[in-house]
C-alpha positions in Angstrom: 73.0 101.7 82.6 75.1 98.5 84.0 77.5 98.9 86.9 80.6 97.5 84.9 81.1 98.1 81.2 83.7 97.3 78.5 85.7 100.5 77.8 88.4 101.5 75.4 90.6 98.5 74.5 87.9 96.3 76.2 89.0 97.5 79.6 86.5 96.7 82.3 85.1 100.1 83.7 84.6 100.0 87.4 83.9 102.5 90.3 86.8 104.3 92.1 89.0 104.3 88.9 90.2 107.3 86.8 89.8 106.9 83.1 89.7 108.9 79.7 86.5 108.3 77.7 85.1 110.0 74.4 81.7 112.0 74.7 79.3 110.1 72.6 76.5 112.6 72.8 74.8 115.3 75.0 71.4 115.6 76.4 69.2 117.6 78.9 71.2 115.8 82.0 74.6 116.3 80.7 77.0 114.4 78.6 77.1 110.5 77.9 80.4 108.8 77.7 81.2 105.9 75.4 81.6 102.9 77.3 83.1 100.8 74.4 80.3 98.3 74.3 78.5 99.2 71.1 75.3 99.6 73.1 74.3 103.2 74.0 72.4 102.3 77.1 75.8 101.5 78.5 76.9 104.7 78.0 78.1 106.7 81.4 76.4 109.9 82.3 78.8 112.8 83.2 76.1 115.1 84.8 76.3 118.8 84.2 76.8 119.1 88.0 79.8 116.9 87.6 81.3 118.8 84.8 84.4 121.2 85.6 84.5 122.7 82.3 82.2 122.5 79.0 82.4 119.2 76.9 81.3 118.5 73.3 80.7 115.5 71.3 83.9 113.9 70.5 86.0 115.2 73.4 88.3 113.0 75.5 87.8 113.7 79.0 89.4 112.4 82.2 86.9 111.2 84.9 86.6 109.7 88.1 83.8 106.7 88.0 81.7 106.0 90.9 78.2 104.6 91.7 75.5 106.9 92.1 72.8 106.3 94.8 70.9 104.0 92.6 74.1 102.1 92.0 74.7 103.0 88.4 78.1 103.9 87.2 78.7 107.6 86.9 81.4 109.9 85.9 82.8 113.2 87.2 85.7 115.4 86.1 86.3 116.3 89.8 89.5 114.1 90.2 91.7 113.4 93.1 93.9 116.1 94.3 96.8 113.8 94.4 98.2 111.2 92.1 98.7 107.5 93.2 101.9 107.4 95.4 101.4 110.8 96.8 100.2 111.8 100.3 97.8 114.2 101.6 96.2 115.5 104.9 92.6 114.6 104.5 89.2 114.6 106.3 87.5 111.5 107.0 83.9 111.9 105.8 82.4 108.4 106.5 82.9 105.5 108.8 81.8 102.0 107.8 82.2 98.6 109.4 84.5 98.0 106.2 86.6 101.0 106.7 86.3 104.9 106.1 86.1 107.1 103.3 88.4 110.3 102.9 87.8 113.5 101.0 90.3 113.9 98.3 88.3 116.3 96.2 86.2 113.5 94.2 82.6 113.4 93.9 82.5 110.9 96.8 85.2 109.8 99.1 88.2 107.6 98.5 88.0 104.1 100.3 90.3 103.7 103.2 90.1 99.7 104.0 90.3 98.8 107.6 93.4 97.0 107.0 95.0 100.1 106.1 93.7 102.3 108.9 95.5 103.1 112.0 93.3 103.9 115.3 89.8 104.3 115.7 88.8 107.0 113.1 85.7 108.9 113.2 83.9 111.3 110.8 85.7 114.6 110.9 89.0 113.4 111.8 91.9 114.7 109.7 94.8 112.0 109.0 97.5 111.6 106.6 96.9 109.2 103.7 98.5 107.8 100.5 96.7 107.3 97.4 97.3 103.9 95.8 95.7 101.4 93.3 94.5 98.1 94.8 94.9 94.7 93.2 91.8 95.4 91.2 92.8 98.7 89.7 90.6 100.7 92.0 91.6 103.7 93.9 91.9 103.5 97.5 94.1 105.1 100.6 96.3 104.1 103.1 97.6 105.6 106.4 101.1 103.7 106.0 102.6 107.0 105.0 106.3 106.4 106.8 108.4 106.0 103.8 106.5 108.8 101.9 106.8 111.1 104.7 110.6 110.6 104.8 110.8 111.2 101.1 109.0 114.7 101.2 110.5 115.8 104.6 112.9 118.6 104.7 115.9 119.3 107.3 114.5 121.9 109.8 115.9 125.6 109.5 116.1 128.2 112.0 114.7 125.7 114.7 116.1 125.8 118.1 115.6 124.0 121.5 112.7 125.5 123.4 110.8 126.7 120.0 107.3 125.5 119.7 106.3 123.8 116.5 102.8 122.5 115.2 102.9 118.9 113.8 100.3 116.4 112.5 100.7 113.0 113.9 101.2 110.2 111.2 102.0 107.2 113.0 102.3 106.0 116.8 105.1 103.4 117.7 105.9 101.6 120.7 108.4 104.5 121.4 106.4 107.3 120.8 104.6 109.7 118.0 105.8 110.5 114.7 104.4 113.9 113.2 105.3 116.3 110.2 105.2 120.1 110.5 103.6 122.2 107.8 107.2 123.0 106.7 107.7 119.4 106.2 109.9 118.9 109.3 109.7 115.5 111.0 109.1 115.5 114.8 109.5 112.6 117.2 107.5 112.8 120.7 108.7 110.2 123.0 106.0 108.6 125.3 107.9 110.0 128.5 107.1 113.6 126.8 103.3 113.0 126.3 100.9 114.9 128.7 97.9 113.0 127.1 96.9 110.1 124.8 98.1 111.1 121.4 96.1 109.8 118.3 97.1 109.5 114.8 96.0 112.5 112.7 95.9 114.5 115.7 97.5 118.1 115.2 99.7 119.0 118.4 101.8 121.8 119.6 105.1 120.7 121.0 108.2 122.2 122.5 111.5 121.3 120.7 114.1 119.4 123.2 116.8 118.6 120.7 117.6 119.3 117.0 119.2 116.4 115.6 122.2 116.5 113.0 119.9 115.4 110.1 117.5 118.5 110.9 114.7 116.4 112.5 113.2 117.3 115.6 112.6 115.7 119.1 109.7 117.5 121.0 107.8 117.3 124.1 104.1 118.0 125.0 105.0 118.5 128.7 106.0 121.8 130.3 109.7 123.0 131.1 110.9 120.7 134.0 110.3 123.5 136.5 106.8 124.0 135.6 106.2 120.3 135.1 107.8 119.2 138.4 105.4 121.6 140.2 102.1 120.3 138.3 103.5 116.7 138.8 104.1 117.4 142.6 100.3 118.6 142.9 99.1 115.3 141.1 101.0 113.2 143.7 99.7 115.1 146.5 96.2 114.7 145.3 96.5 111.2 144.9 97.9 110.9 148.5 95.2 112.9 150.1 92.5 111.0 148.3 93.9 107.7 149.7 94.4 108.6 153.3 97.9 110.0 153.0 99.5 106.7 151.8 100.5 105.1 148.7 102.5 102.2 147.7 104.6 104.0 145.2 108.3 105.3 145.8 111.4 106.5 143.9 112.2 102.5 143.6 108.9 101.7 142.1 108.8 100.1 138.5 108.7 102.7 135.8 106.1 100.8 134.0 103.7 101.1 137.1 104.5 104.6 137.5 103.4 105.4 134.2 100.2 103.4 134.3 99.3 104.7 137.6 100.4 108.6 137.0 101.0 109.0 133.4 104.6 110.2 134.4 107.8 108.9 133.4 110.2 107.6 136.3 112.4 110.7 136.1 109.5 113.2 136.2 108.1 111.2 139.2 111.4 111.2 140.9 111.8 114.8 140.6 108.3 115.6 141.9 109.0 113.3 145.1 112.2 115.0 145.7 110.4 118.6 145.4 108.0 117.4 147.7 110.3 115.9 150.3 112.4 119.1 150.3 109.3 120.8 151.2 108.8 118.6 154.1 105.4 117.6 152.9 106.0 113.7 152.4 108.3 111.0 153.7 109.0 107.6 152.2 110.4 104.4 153.0 111.3 101.3 150.8 107.6 100.4 150.5 105.5 103.5 150.9 105.2 107.3 150.6 103.4 109.1 153.3 102.0 112.6 153.6 103.6 114.4 156.8 100.8 115.5 159.0 
């Protein structure tokens, strides 16, 4: 059985495509679909295991074409659960040097090309993807879902500042992370509000810090300022103690340096320093911060 056959209207049949084919005959293994070449040896097997409903000779069936382990073009009635142009939250089931495959309900995964990938995906990760047809007509998926997210998003309802939301992250920008909740509310988490490095596809729980007029949400992974200040102060104390009680960082230090060294925003760092100075635990000059003995 060849891997490419001329189907209806002389259309070349290829793997990772959706086609409608006529049942030419049946056998012990299942049904054989007419590949349109006039040669029965080119007919495509629709195995019993790949049939989701009984088929008979003469039926026209919608199938997904893929290569079996021996490289033969094979058909399945298990179709992608979304249509081209639509998006889904799907699991990565295989990683290759060319990209990855994600589970959309077909007999095998749908290919995610490396060029359409965001982040270093691993098997078992779940990510938002968009189904599309590539230039050759094959189905593939992309993690570029920003426009699609905007089209399906809904203004938040009944959400107030301080509420907790769960969001799946679909993009990371220079400013922060973009996510969507199960209710299809869009959420933005600025980098200053991260408490760890966020990954594309990650599901996070965040505290709403602002509800925009358009219903979109700003959120934070960090605790409330009072709680965060205590935690941040402990981090700074531990850093000082590990370095003999002196560090070359003050409330005048560049924000980029503070973020790189402590994973804190400049404002959070300054609040923690102020808290420690009020407690009499540290002093600082223009160049250094010191523990009080």
